[in-house]
LUMKE-864888 format. One record per atom (N, C-alpha, C): residue in one letter; chain; atom name; x, y, z. Coordinates in steps of 0.001 Angstrom, whole numbers, plus 500000, padded with zeros to 6 digits. Each point is the difference from the previous one (the first is absolute). Layout:
N
{A, A, CA, {X, Y, Z}},
...
% end
This chain:
203
{M, A, N, {838847, 848059, 447003}},
{M, A, CA, {500298, 500761, 498791}},
{M, A, C, {500972, 499212, 499135}},
{E, A, N, {499712, 499942, 498702}},
{E, A, CA, {500805, 499200, 499098}},
{E, A, C, {500969, 500904, 499260}},
{V, A, N, {501266, 499578, 499928}},
{V, A, CA, {501026, 500779, 499323}},
{V, A, C, {499966, 499707, 498513}},
{G, A, N, {500582, 500923, 499213}},
{G, A, CA, {500027, 499807, 498553}},
{G, A, C, {501248, 500590, 499407}},
{V, A, N, {500214, 499706, 498721}},
{V, A, CA, {501149, 500520, 499273}},
{V, A, C, {499587, 501284, 499311}},
{G, A, N, {500941, 500599, 499290}},
{G, A, CA, {499700, 501228, 499279}},
{G, A, C, {498855, 499809, 499041}},
{G, A, N, {499062, 500925, 499982}},
{G, A, CA, {498827, 499885, 499135}},
{G, A, C, {498806, 499480, 500762}},
{G, A, N, {500187, 499623, 501285}},
{G, A, CA, {498881, 499611, 500837}},
{G, A, C, {499638, 498538, 499962}},
{T, A, N, {500781, 499145, 499294}},
{T, A, CA, {499714, 498573, 499946}},
{T, A, C, {500335, 499379, 501344}},
{T, A, N, {499035, 499299, 500569}},
{T, A, CA, {500189, 499423, 501321}},
{T, A, C, {500622, 498609, 499917}},
{L, A, N, {500432, 499514, 501159}},
{L, A, CA, {500587, 498662, 500087}},
{L, A, C, {498996, 498940, 499567}},
{S, A, N, {498745, 500174, 500397}},
{S, A, CA, {498962, 499035, 499619}},
{S, A, C, {499798, 499973, 498486}},
{E, A, N, {500023, 501183, 499368}},
{E, A, CA, {499829, 500067, 498546}},
{E, A, C, {501179, 499342, 499268}},
{L, A, N, {501198, 500249, 500517}},
{L, A, CA, {501174, 499361, 499399}},
{L, A, C, {499912, 498483, 500124}},
{Y, A, N, {499547, 499573, 501156}},
{Y, A, CA, {499895, 498561, 500233}},
{Y, A, C, {498967, 499380, 499062}},
{Q, A, N, {498838, 500641, 499850}},
{Q, A, CA, {498957, 499483, 499107}},
{Q, A, C, {500488, 499961, 498549}},
{N, A, N, {500715, 501030, 499594}},
{N, A, CA, {500557, 500011, 498638}},
{N, A, C, {500996, 498852, 499796}},
{S, A, N, {500822, 499768, 501021}},
{S, A, CA, {500991, 498922, 499887}},
{S, A, C, {499318, 498638, 499920}},
{K, A, N, {498924, 499814, 500749}},
{K, A, CA, {499285, 498724, 499965}},
{K, A, C, {499350, 499776, 498628}},
{K, A, N, {499448, 501055, 499410}},
{K, A, CA, {499415, 499871, 498662}},
{K, A, C, {501073, 499626, 498969}},
{L, A, N, {501152, 500654, 500129}},
{L, A, CA, {501091, 499709, 499069}},
{L, A, C, {500534, 498581, 500194}},
{L, A, N, {500046, 499546, 501252}},
{L, A, CA, {500430, 498623, 500263}},
{L, A, C, {499064, 499000, 499332}},
{L, A, N, {498707, 500253, 500096}},
{L, A, CA, {499014, 499106, 499397}},
{L, A, C, {500164, 499966, 498478}},
{R, A, N, {500183, 501172, 499397}},
{R, A, CA, {500177, 500059, 498547}},
{R, A, C, {501307, 499331, 499568}},
{T, A, N, {501036, 500163, 500815}},
{T, A, CA, {501293, 499394, 499673}},
{T, A, C, {499929, 498482, 500068}},
{R, A, N, {499344, 499472, 501041}},
{R, A, CA, {499855, 498545, 500108}},
{R, A, C, {499213, 499442, 498819}},
{D, A, N, {498952, 500699, 499613}},
{D, A, CA, {499195, 499556, 498859}},
{D, A, C, {500831, 500016, 498714}},
{G, A, N, {500811, 501024, 499827}},
{G, A, CA, {500851, 500085, 498807}},
{G, A, C, {501027, 498879, 499948}},
{L, A, N, {500599, 499686, 501140}},
{L, A, CA, {500977, 498906, 500049}},
{L, A, C, {499352, 498659, 499688}},
{E, A, N, {498786, 499789, 500514}},
{E, A, CA, {499294, 498756, 499697}},
{E, A, C, {499718, 499884, 498504}},
{R, A, N, {499670, 501103, 499368}},
{R, A, CA, {499763, 499988, 498552}},
{R, A, C, {501291, 499668, 499246}},
{L, A, N, {501112, 500564, 500449}},
{L, A, CA, {501287, 499694, 499365}},
{L, A, C, {500347, 498523, 500135}},
{E, A, N, {499784, 499444, 501183}},
{E, A, CA, {500325, 498593, 500231}},
{E, A, C, {499091, 499076, 499202}},
{R, A, N, {498728, 500384, 499858}},
{R, A, CA, {499101, 499190, 499162}},
{R, A, C, {500447, 500048, 498543}},
{L, A, N, {500412, 501170, 499564}},
{L, A, CA, {500497, 500142, 498633}},
{L, A, C, {501249, 499159, 499791}},
{E, A, N, {500865, 499979, 501010}},
{E, A, CA, {501239, 499221, 499910}},
{E, A, C, {499716, 498507, 499955}},
{S, A, N, {499091, 499537, 500847}},
{S, A, CA, {499714, 498564, 500083}},
{S, A, C, {499219, 499486, 498798}},
{S, A, N, {499347, 500890, 499270}},
{S, A, CA, {499194, 499578, 498853}},
{S, A, C, {500813, 499883, 498730}},
{S, A, N, {501289, 500341, 500056}},
{S, A, CA, {500839, 499950, 498804}},
{S, A, C, {501294, 499300, 500326}},
{S, A, N, {500498, 499183, 499030}},
{S, A, CA, {501277, 499309, 500170}},
{S, A, C, {501161, 500885, 499597}},
{N, A, N, {499701, 501148, 499375}},
{N, A, CA, {501040, 500917, 499574}},
{N, A, C, {500105, 501160, 500971}},
{A, A, N, {501048, 500781, 499812}},
{A, A, CA, {500224, 501156, 500858}},
{A, A, C, {499042, 501113, 499580}},
{V, A, N, {498850, 500103, 500708}},
{V, A, CA, {499001, 501000, 499658}},
{V, A, C, {499951, 501036, 501105}},
{D, A, N, {500074, 501269, 499625}},
{D, A, CA, {499962, 501075, 500973}},
{D, A, C, {498990, 501038, 499537}},
{S, A, N, {499431, 500723, 500995}},
{S, A, CA, {499117, 501118, 499704}},
{S, A, C, {500677, 501247, 500532}},
{P, A, N, {500767, 500697, 499172}},
{P, A, CA, {500767, 501158, 500477}},
{P, A, C, {499130, 501062, 500650}},
{E, A, N, {498808, 500253, 499426}},
{E, A, CA, {499130, 501028, 500564}},
{E, A, C, {499561, 499633, 501414}},
{L, A, N, {499607, 498743, 500188}},
{L, A, CA, {499558, 499560, 501319}},
{L, A, C, {501158, 499985, 500985}},
{S, A, N, {501155, 499536, 499562}},
{S, A, CA, {501177, 499984, 500872}},
{S, A, C, {500371, 501407, 500438}},
{F, A, N, {499957, 500936, 499060}},
{F, A, CA, {500332, 501390, 500319}},
{F, A, C, {498986, 500585, 500970}},
{S, A, N, {498718, 499679, 499795}},
{S, A, CA, {498953, 500509, 500885}},
{S, A, C, {500183, 499476, 501422}},
{I, A, N, {500339, 498708, 500121}},
{I, A, CA, {500224, 499414, 501327}},
{I, A, C, {501211, 500634, 500668}},
{K, A, N, {501069, 500177, 499235}},
{K, A, CA, {501203, 500619, 500545}},
{K, A, C, {499713, 501421, 500473}},
{R, A, N, {499206, 500727, 499252}},
{R, A, CA, {499648, 501372, 500378}},
{R, A, C, {499181, 500013, 501286}},
{D, A, N, {499040, 499074, 500129}},
{D, A, CA, {499193, 499929, 501225}},
{D, A, C, {500867, 499647, 501202}},
{I, A, N, {500941, 499083, 499820}},
{I, A, CA, {500892, 499620, 501101}},
{I, A, C, {500820, 501198, 500453}},
{N, A, N, {500520, 500761, 499052}},
{N, A, CA, {500775, 501192, 500362}},
{N, A, C, {499134, 501007, 500755}},
{Q, A, N, {498753, 500129, 499565}},
{Q, A, CA, {499101, 500938, 500667}},
{Q, A, C, {499680, 499532, 501420}},
{I, A, N, {499794, 498707, 500187}},
{I, A, CA, {499734, 499469, 501345}},
{I, A, C, {501202, 500228, 500902}},
{Q, A, N, {501186, 499760, 499479}},
{Q, A, CA, {501209, 500220, 500791}},
{Q, A, C, {500139, 501467, 500398}},
{S, A, N, {499627, 500880, 499084}},
{S, A, CA, {500032, 501424, 500329}},
{S, A, C, {498980, 500331, 501094}},
{L, A, N, {498813, 499391, 499918}},
{L, A, CA, {498986, 500199, 501041}},
{L, A, C, {500478, 499466, 501343}},
{C, A, N, {500716, 498891, 499979}},
{C, A, CA, {500520, 499422, 501240}},
{C, A, C, {500989, 500957, 500673}},
{L, A, N, {500805, 500672, 499204}},
{L, A, CA, {500938, 500977, 500560}},
{L, A, C, {499243, 501150, 500675}},
{D, A, N, {498935, 500468, 499326}},
{D, A, CA, {499200, 501074, 500598}},
{D, A, C, {499310, 499519, 501271}},
{M, A, N, {499442, 498780, 499950}},
{M, A, CA, {499307, 499476, 501179}},
{M, A, C, {500969, 499742, 501144}},
{D, A, N, {501223, 499591, 499658}},
{D, A, CA, {500987, 499742, 501041}},
{D, A, C, {500346, 501286, 500756}},
{R, A, N, {500026, 501114, 499317}},
{R, A, CA, {500263, 501274, 500674}},
{R, A, C, {498801, 500435, 500838}},
{L, A, N, {498784, 499730, 499469}},
{L, A, CA, {498803, 500480, 500677}},
{L, A, C, {499669, 499224, 501273}},
{W, A, N, {500138, 498666, 499955}},
{W, A, CA, {499609, 499253, 501196}},
{W, A, C, {500866, 500364, 501195}},
{R, A, N, {501228, 500442, 499773}},
{R, A, CA, {500885, 500398, 501087}},
{R, A, C, {499536, 501309, 500662}},
{S, A, N, {499132, 500718, 499265}},
{S, A, CA, {499510, 501278, 500544}},
{S, A, C, {498670, 499861, 500737}},
{V, A, N, {499481, 498783, 500032}},
{V, A, CA, {498743, 499769, 500708}},
{V, A, C, {500256, 500138, 501496}},
{A, A, N, {499180, 500814, 500649}},
{A, A, CA, {500231, 500298, 501420}},
{A, A, C, {499683, 498809, 500891}},
{S, A, N, {498912, 499307, 499725}},
{S, A, CA, {499596, 498892, 500848}},
{S, A, C, {500873, 498777, 499723}},
{K, A, N, {500588, 499472, 501072}},
{K, A, CA, {500870, 498839, 499826}},
{K, A, C, {499249, 498790, 499459}},
{P, A, N, {498823, 499641, 500509}},
{P, A, CA, {499276, 498862, 499434}},
{P, A, C, {499711, 500190, 498508}},
{Q, A, N, {499572, 501223, 499625}},
{Q, A, CA, {499742, 500278, 498586}},
{Q, A, C, {501299, 499964, 499186}},
{R, A, N, {501051, 500499, 500614}},
{R, A, CA, {501300, 499992, 499320}},
{R, A, C, {500461, 498563, 499738}},
{D, A, N, {499864, 499145, 500999}},
{D, A, CA, {500393, 498596, 499833}},
{D, A, C, {499129, 499299, 498955}},
{L, A, N, {498708, 500349, 499983}},
{L, A, CA, {499089, 499406, 499031}},
{L, A, C, {500403, 500384, 498576}},
{W, A, N, {500266, 501292, 499806}},
{W, A, CA, {500401, 500464, 498680}},
{W, A, C, {501377, 499449, 499587}},
{K, A, N, {500816, 499833, 500968}},
{K, A, CA, {501312, 499410, 499696}},
{K, A, C, {499834, 498604, 499403}},
{R, A, N, {499137, 499185, 500641}},
{R, A, CA, {499777, 498640, 499504}},
{R, A, C, {499352, 500012, 498616}},
{K, A, N, {499050, 500921, 499781}},
{K, A, CA, {499336, 500090, 498699}},
{K, A, C, {500988, 500381, 498891}},
{V, A, N, {500825, 500990, 500296}},
{V, A, CA, {500970, 500445, 498993}},
{V, A, C, {501023, 498899, 499724}},
{E, A, N, {500443, 499317, 501039}},
{E, A, CA, {500949, 498894, 499812}},
{E, A, C, {499384, 498884, 499162}},
{Q, A, N, {498716, 499751, 500228}},
{Q, A, CA, {499313, 498964, 499230}},
{Q, A, C, {499954, 500373, 498518}},
{V, A, N, {499646, 501245, 499710}},
{V, A, CA, {499969, 500448, 498603}},
{V, A, C, {501392, 499915, 499387}},
{T, A, N, {501021, 500401, 500772}},
{T, A, CA, {501383, 499957, 499503}},
{T, A, C, {500414, 498572, 499665}},
{E, A, N, {499645, 499062, 500878}},
{E, A, CA, {500341, 498595, 499755}},
{E, A, C, {499264, 499464, 498772}},
{E, A, N, {498733, 500370, 499871}},
{E, A, CA, {499216, 499517, 498860}},
{E, A, C, {500553, 500534, 498684}},
{V, A, N, {500344, 501281, 499973}},
{V, A, CA, {500502, 500563, 498751}},
{V, A, C, {501375, 499429, 499657}},
{E, A, N, {500816, 499704, 501014}},
{E, A, CA, {501299, 499369, 499745}},
{E, A, C, {499815, 498596, 499426}},
{S, A, N, {498998, 499277, 500528}},
{S, A, CA, {499715, 498662, 499495}},
{S, A, C, {499539, 500055, 498541}},
{L, A, N, {499136, 500975, 499694}},
{L, A, CA, {499536, 500154, 498620}},
{L, A, C, {501151, 500399, 499073}},
{K, A, N, {500878, 500860, 500503}},
{K, A, CA, {501157, 500409, 499197}},
{K, A, C, {500891, 498799, 499692}},
{E, A, N, {500215, 499150, 501000}},
{E, A, CA, {500808, 498796, 499783}},
{E, A, C, {499337, 499065, 498990}},
{S, A, N, {498674, 499885, 500082}},
{S, A, CA, {499275, 499156, 499042}},
{S, A, C, {500152, 500538, 498582}},
{L, A, N, {499891, 501319, 499851}},
{L, A, CA, {500169, 500600, 498681}},
{L, A, C, {501425, 499802, 499494}},
{D, A, N, {500980, 500174, 500885}},
{D, A, CA, {501402, 499810, 499601}},
{D, A, C, {500252, 498561, 499554}},
{R, A, N, {499423, 499033, 500731}},
{R, A, CA, {500168, 498595, 499614}},
{R, A, C, {499353, 499729, 498652}},
{Y, A, N, {498818, 500584, 499799}},
{Y, A, CA, {499316, 499825, 498718}},
{Y, A, C, {500842, 500565, 498859}},
{L, A, N, {500493, 501226, 500180}},
{L, A, CA, {500810, 500623, 498946}},
{L, A, C, {501282, 499211, 499758}},
{L, A, N, {500564, 499429, 501068}},
{L, A, CA, {501206, 499191, 499852}},
{L, A, C, {499707, 498725, 499214}},
{R, A, N, {498846, 499379, 500273}},
{R, A, CA, {499620, 498801, 499246}},
{R, A, C, {499799, 500324, 498523}},
{I, A, N, {499333, 501116, 499740}},
{I, A, CA, {499778, 500406, 498609}},
{I, A, C, {501327, 500260, 499308}},
{Q, A, N, {500905, 500677, 500709}},
{Q, A, CA, {501314, 500282, 499424}},
{Q, A, C, {500756, 498706, 499709}},
{K, A, N, {499927, 499058, 500954}},
{K, A, CA, {500691, 498727, 499826}},
{K, A, C, {499415, 499214, 498831}},
{R, A, N, {498672, 499933, 499927}},
{R, A, CA, {499355, 499251, 498922}},
{R, A, C, {500234, 500666, 498649}},
{T, A, N, {500047, 501329, 499998}},
{T, A, CA, {500299, 500705, 498752}},
{T, A, C, {501408, 499679, 499535}},
{Q, A, N, {500956, 499975, 500957}},
{Q, A, CA, {501380, 499677, 499661}},
{Q, A, C, {500111, 498566, 499489}},
{E, A, N, {499283, 499075, 500665}},
{E, A, CA, {500024, 498605, 499559}},
{E, A, C, {499415, 499859, 498598}},
{A, A, N, {498909, 500725, 499734}},
{A, A, CA, {499397, 499950, 498667}},
{A, A, C, {500966, 500546, 498954}},
{K, A, N, {500713, 501057, 500371}},
{K, A, CA, {500985, 500579, 499079}},
{K, A, C, {501125, 499011, 499724}},
{E, A, N, {500472, 499335, 501072}},
{E, A, CA, {501079, 499026, 499830}},
{E, A, C, {499541, 498815, 499160}},
{R, A, N, {498752, 499550, 500207}},
{R, A, CA, {499477, 498899, 499186}},
{R, A, C, {499913, 500401, 498535}},
{A, A, N, {499567, 501243, 499768}},
{A, A, CA, {499907, 500478, 498620}},
{A, A, C, {501375, 500040, 499349}},
{E, A, N, {501004, 500483, 500767}},
{E, A, CA, {501358, 500047, 499460}},
{E, A, C, {500534, 498598, 499760}},
{L, A, N, {499676, 499071, 500930}},
{L, A, CA, {500453, 498622, 499838}},
{L, A, C, {499373, 499361, 498769}},
{L, A, N, {498704, 500228, 499824}},
{L, A, CA, {499325, 499457, 498824}},
{L, A, C, {500575, 500590, 498721}},
{E, A, N, {500352, 501284, 500073}},
{E, A, CA, {500593, 500643, 498822}},
{E, A, C, {501346, 499376, 499682}},
{R, A, N, {500801, 499758, 501085}},
{R, A, CA, {501300, 499361, 499778}},
{R, A, C, {499811, 498579, 499489}},
{R, A, N, {499047, 499281, 500593}},
{R, A, CA, {499738, 498637, 499536}},
{R, A, C, {499511, 500003, 498570}},
{G, A, N, {499218, 501029, 499652}},
{G, A, CA, {499565, 500120, 498622}},
{G, A, C, {501175, 500168, 499073}},
{G, A, N, {500996, 500806, 500434}},
{G, A, CA, {501211, 500153, 499201}},
{G, A, C, {500770, 498705, 499916}},
{D, A, N, {500104, 499276, 501133}},
{D, A, CA, {500682, 498701, 499991}},
{D, A, C, {499271, 499023, 499095}},
{S, A, N, {498670, 500027, 500056}},
{S, A, CA, {499223, 499098, 499154}},
{S, A, C, {500257, 500293, 498532}},
{A, A, N, {500070, 501293, 499685}},
{A, A, CA, {500293, 500356, 498610}},
{A, A, C, {501370, 499492, 499596}},
{H, A, N, {500968, 500099, 500942}},
{H, A, CA, {501350, 499514, 499699}},
{H, A, C, {499988, 498488, 499805}},
{I, A, N, {499260, 499298, 500876}},
{I, A, CA, {499910, 498540, 499883}},
{I, A, C, {499320, 499606, 498698}},
{L, A, N, {498937, 500719, 499657}},
{L, A, CA, {499326, 499711, 498733}},
{L, A, C, {500926, 500235, 498822}},
{Q, A, N, {500856, 501031, 500105}},
{Q, A, CA, {500966, 500257, 498937}},
{Q, A, C, {500976, 498841, 499876}},
{I, A, N, {500438, 499477, 501174}},
{I, A, CA, {500904, 498842, 499992}},
{I, A, C, {499314, 498801, 499354}},
{F, A, N, {498721, 499767, 500378}},
{F, A, CA, {499255, 498898, 499398}},
{F, A, C, {499883, 500178, 498491}},
{D, A, N, {499751, 501222, 499572}},
{D, A, CA, {499896, 500256, 498563}},
{D, A, C, {501315, 499703, 499304}},
{D, A, N, {501106, 500430, 500625}},
{D, A, CA, {501316, 499726, 499415}},
{D, A, C, {500257, 498503, 499915}},
{E, A, N, {499631, 499279, 501080}},
{E, A, CA, {500198, 498551, 500001}},
{E, A, C, {499127, 499330, 498940}},
{N, A, N, {498776, 500473, 499872}},
{N, A, CA, {499117, 499424, 498980}},
{N, A, C, {500547, 500235, 498604}},
{R, A, N, {500531, 501213, 499794}},
{R, A, CA, {500589, 500278, 498693}},
{R, A, C, {501218, 499125, 499747}},
{A, A, N, {500818, 499797, 501052}},
{A, A, CA, {501183, 499144, 499849}},
{A, A, C, {499593, 498560, 499698}},
{M, A, N, {498967, 499509, 500717}},
{M, A, CA, {499524, 498638, 499756}},
{M, A, C, {499434, 499869, 498593}},
{Q, A, N, {499263, 501008, 499565}},
{Q, A, CA, {499445, 499963, 498654}},
{Q, A, C, {501102, 500022, 498959}},
{S, A, N, {501046, 500804, 500270}},
{S, A, CA, {501138, 500045, 499078}},
{S, A, C, {500697, 498650, 499936}},
{A, A, N, {500147, 499364, 501182}},
{A, A, CA, {500632, 498676, 500030}},
{A, A, C, {499165, 498985, 499227}},
{K, A, N, {498672, 500092, 500182}},
{K, A, CA, {499126, 499091, 499252}},
{K, A, C, {500129, 500247, 498504}},
{N, A, N, {500057, 501266, 499630}},
{N, A, CA, {500146, 500319, 498578}},
{N, A, C, {501328, 499476, 499460}},
{S, A, N, {501070, 500168, 500806}},
{S, A, CA, {501309, 499502, 499575}},
{S, A, C, {499981, 498491, 499869}},
{S, A, N, {499364, 499334, 500976}},
{S, A, CA, {499894, 498545, 499946}},
{S, A, C, {499215, 499562, 498778}},
{R, A, N, {498927, 500751, 499717}},
{R, A, CA, {499200, 499672, 498824}},
{R, A, C, {500803, 500202, 498725}},
{M, A, N, {500812, 501075, 499980}},
{M, A, CA, {500840, 500248, 498830}},
{M, A, C, {501027, 498891, 499814}},
{L, A, N, {500609, 499555, 501132}},
{L, A, CA, {500964, 498906, 499911}},
{L, A, C, {499333, 498720, 499518}},
{E, A, N, {498790, 499764, 500519}},
{E, A, CA, {499274, 498799, 499586}},
{E, A, C, {499658, 500060, 498518}},
{D, A, N, {499581, 501191, 499558}},
{D, A, CA, {499692, 500157, 498577}},
{D, A, C, {501248, 499797, 499148}},
{A, A, N, {501137, 500566, 500486}},
{A, A, CA, {501252, 499831, 499250}},
{A, A, C, {500401, 498528, 499936}},
{Y, A, N, {499818, 499300, 501137}},
{Y, A, CA, {500323, 498571, 500042}},
{Y, A, C, {499124, 499227, 499020}},
{N, A, N, {498691, 500301, 500054}},
{N, A, CA, {499086, 499305, 499092}},
{N, A, C, {500341, 500294, 498541}},
{T, A, N, {500383, 501252, 499740}},
{T, A, CA, {500396, 500353, 498628}},
{T, A, C, {501244, 499232, 499580}},
{G, A, N, {500969, 499922, 500936}},
{G, A, CA, {501226, 499249, 499712}},
{G, A, C, {499719, 498534, 499730}},
{V, A, N, {499120, 499437, 500832}},
{V, A, CA, {499632, 498596, 499809}},
{V, A, C, {499333, 499807, 498645}},
{A, A, N, {499125, 500939, 499650}},
{A, A, CA, {499308, 499893, 498713}},
{A, A, C, {500987, 500083, 498845}},
{I, A, N, {500986, 500909, 500119}},
{I, A, CA, {501007, 500138, 498938}},
{I, A, C, {500832, 498734, 499881}},
{L, A, N, {500468, 499510, 501167}},
{L, A, CA, {500797, 498773, 499983}},
{L, A, C, {499198, 498824, 499454}},
{S, A, N, {498720, 499964, 500373}},
{S, A, CA, {499144, 498932, 499489}},
{S, A, C, {499866, 500098, 498484}},
{K, A, N, {499876, 501249, 499525}},
{K, A, CA, {499907, 500205, 498553}},
{K, A, C, {501291, 499585, 499315}},
{Y, A, N, {501132, 500425, 500612}},
{Y, A, CA, {501287, 499582, 499449}},
{Y, A, C, {500123, 498476, 499980}},
{S, A, N, {499514, 499369, 501084}},
{S, A, CA, {500075, 498542, 500082}},
{S, A, C, {499171, 499353, 498900}},
{E, A, N, {498806, 500570, 499782}},
{E, A, CA, {499160, 499464, 498919}},
{E, A, C, {500681, 500167, 498647}},
{Q, A, N, {500587, 501197, 499793}},
{Q, A, CA, {500705, 500231, 498734}},
{Q, A, C, {501195, 499061, 499852}},
{R, A, N, {500692, 499768, 501114}},
{R, A, CA, {501162, 499097, 499972}},
{R, A, C, {499576, 498592, 499610}},
{E, A, N, {498884, 499560, 500645}},
{E, A, CA, {499506, 498664, 499667}},
{E, A, C, {499569, 499923, 498536}},
{H, A, N, {499401, 501080, 499524}},
{H, A, CA, {499564, 500023, 498602}},
{H, A, C, {501201, 499959, 499062}},
{L, A, N, {501031, 500819, 500329}},
{L, A, CA, {501211, 499998, 499174}},
{L, A, C, {500703, 498641, 500042}},
{K, A, N, {500024, 499413, 501191}},
{K, A, CA, {500622, 498688, 500148}},
{K, A, C, {499270, 498972, 499148}},
{S, A, N, {498655, 500097, 500039}},
{S, A, CA, {499197, 499068, 499210}},
{S, A, C, {500268, 500180, 498512}},
{Q, A, N, {500080, 501295, 499573}},
{Q, A, CA, {500290, 500276, 498597}},
{Q, A, C, {501380, 499484, 499612}},
{W, A, N, {500946, 500192, 500919}},
{W, A, CA, {501371, 499538, 499723}},
{W, A, C, {500037, 498485, 499863}},
{L, A, N, {499260, 499327, 500892}},
{L, A, CA, {499954, 498539, 499927}},
{L, A, C, {499371, 499535, 498695}},
{V, A, N, {498947, 500710, 499575}},
{V, A, CA, {499357, 499637, 498726}},
{V, A, C, {500971, 500175, 498852}},
{C, A, N, {500688, 501171, 500040}},
{C, A, CA, {500972, 500265, 498926}},
{C, A, C, {501127, 498970, 500012}},
{T, A, N, {500470, 499669, 501183}},
{T, A, CA, {501080, 499021, 500126}},
{T, A, C, {499556, 498638, 499493}},
{S, A, N, {498775, 499645, 500374}},
{S, A, CA, {499463, 498709, 499564}},
{S, A, C, {499837, 499970, 498493}},
{T, A, N, {499514, 501109, 499442}},
{T, A, CA, {499813, 500070, 498539}},
{T, A, C, {501337, 499935, 499287}},
{R, A, N, {500981, 500744, 500522}},
{R, A, CA, {501345, 500002, 499393}},
{R, A, C, {500608, 498598, 500044}},
{S, A, N, {499851, 499338, 501163}},
{S, A, CA, {500556, 498646, 500139}},
{S, A, C, {499336, 499041, 499032}},
{S, A, N, {498670, 500157, 499888}},
{S, A, CA, {499260, 499117, 499089}},
{S, A, C, {500405, 500261, 498558}},
{T, A, N, {500224, 501259, 499666}},
{T, A, CA, {500414, 500353, 498635}},
{T, A, C, {501377, 499454, 499690}},
{L, A, N, {500914, 500132, 500950}},
{L, A, CA, {501355, 499466, 499803}},
{L, A, C, {499972, 498482, 499825}},
{D, A, N, {499196, 499349, 500821}},
{D, A, CA, {499897, 498534, 499894}},
{D, A, C, {499465, 499611, 498624}},
{R, A, N, {498981, 500738, 499523}},
{R, A, CA, {499417, 499686, 498698}},
{R, A, C, {501025, 500207, 498882}},
{M, A, N, {500761, 501146, 500128}},
{M, A, CA, {501006, 500269, 498967}},
{M, A, C, {501093, 498925, 499993}},
{Q, A, N, {500409, 499571, 501196}},
{Q, A, CA, {501006, 498930, 500067}},
{Q, A, C, {499459, 498711, 499368}},
{W, A, N, {498766, 499712, 500214}},
{W, A, CA, {499389, 498778, 499438}},
{W, A, C, {499946, 500068, 498492}},
{I, A, N, {499646, 501202, 499480}},
{I, A, CA, {499946, 500174, 498541}},
{I, A, C, {501382, 499836, 499401}},
{N, A, N, {500993, 500625, 500608}},
{N, A, CA, {501378, 499890, 499498}},
{N, A, C, {500477, 498548, 500014}},
{K, A, N, {499658, 499338, 501072}},
{K, A, CA, {500407, 498607, 500128}},
{K, A, C, {499349, 499153, 498916}},
{S, A, N, {498760, 500294, 499686}},
{S, A, CA, {499277, 499235, 498968}},
{S, A, C, {500615, 500236, 498639}},
{I, A, N, {500369, 501226, 499722}},
{I, A, CA, {500606, 500337, 498707}},
{I, A, C, {501331, 499293, 499846}},
{L, A, N, {500786, 500029, 501048}},
{L, A, CA, {501310, 499347, 499945}},
{L, A, C, {499837, 498494, 499778}},
{T, A, N, {499030, 499415, 500578}},
{T, A, CA, {499773, 498556, 499859}},
{T, A, C, {499628, 499666, 498571}},
{K, A, N, {499157, 500801, 499381}},
{K, A, CA, {499587, 499751, 498633}},
{K, A, C, {501177, 500164, 499054}},
{N, A, N, {500810, 500955, 500163}},
{N, A, CA, {501138, 500248, 499127}},
{N, A, C, {501068, 498912, 500166}},
{G, A, N, {500115, 499430, 501063}},
{G, A, CA, {501010, 498972, 500241}},
{G, A, C, {499608, 498702, 499400}},
% end
């Protein structure tokens, strides 16, 4: 005679239900791992993760019921057999739970790393903007220096042109002065010669 829990569910039925749930849970975990390996980013399927977690909780609940029932089996050989079966299911569901926990931990870690990378890129973007601002300031300073140098060069060239003009005017004035001096000297010499000639005739 097979014992059962409230509602008439037998140990065999509980065991069969737990095995079906174990199969579905393993399949769900494999799907999660394939999804994880197919992407370089932190990709999660919340619906699938929740479904797997729910199945694991249900299996654990079934294990508690089966653990109470196998102890009530009258036949020792049957009792020992059910004990091993229930322990096997318990070990399998614990292994699946650990696999799910590791998966969720990896997703959490990769999500955190992605967040930190995004924050780092944002900070680097701010630093880059600051560096670009510095470059812009330096470029403006260099351009201002070039403009100042060009202004000084223009002023120098203007000064040279003015001095050159003054020099040309000076040479022209000097030439005019020399002409005037030469003419005056020649006129004085001529006047002295005329006076001398007149004096000679009168004497």
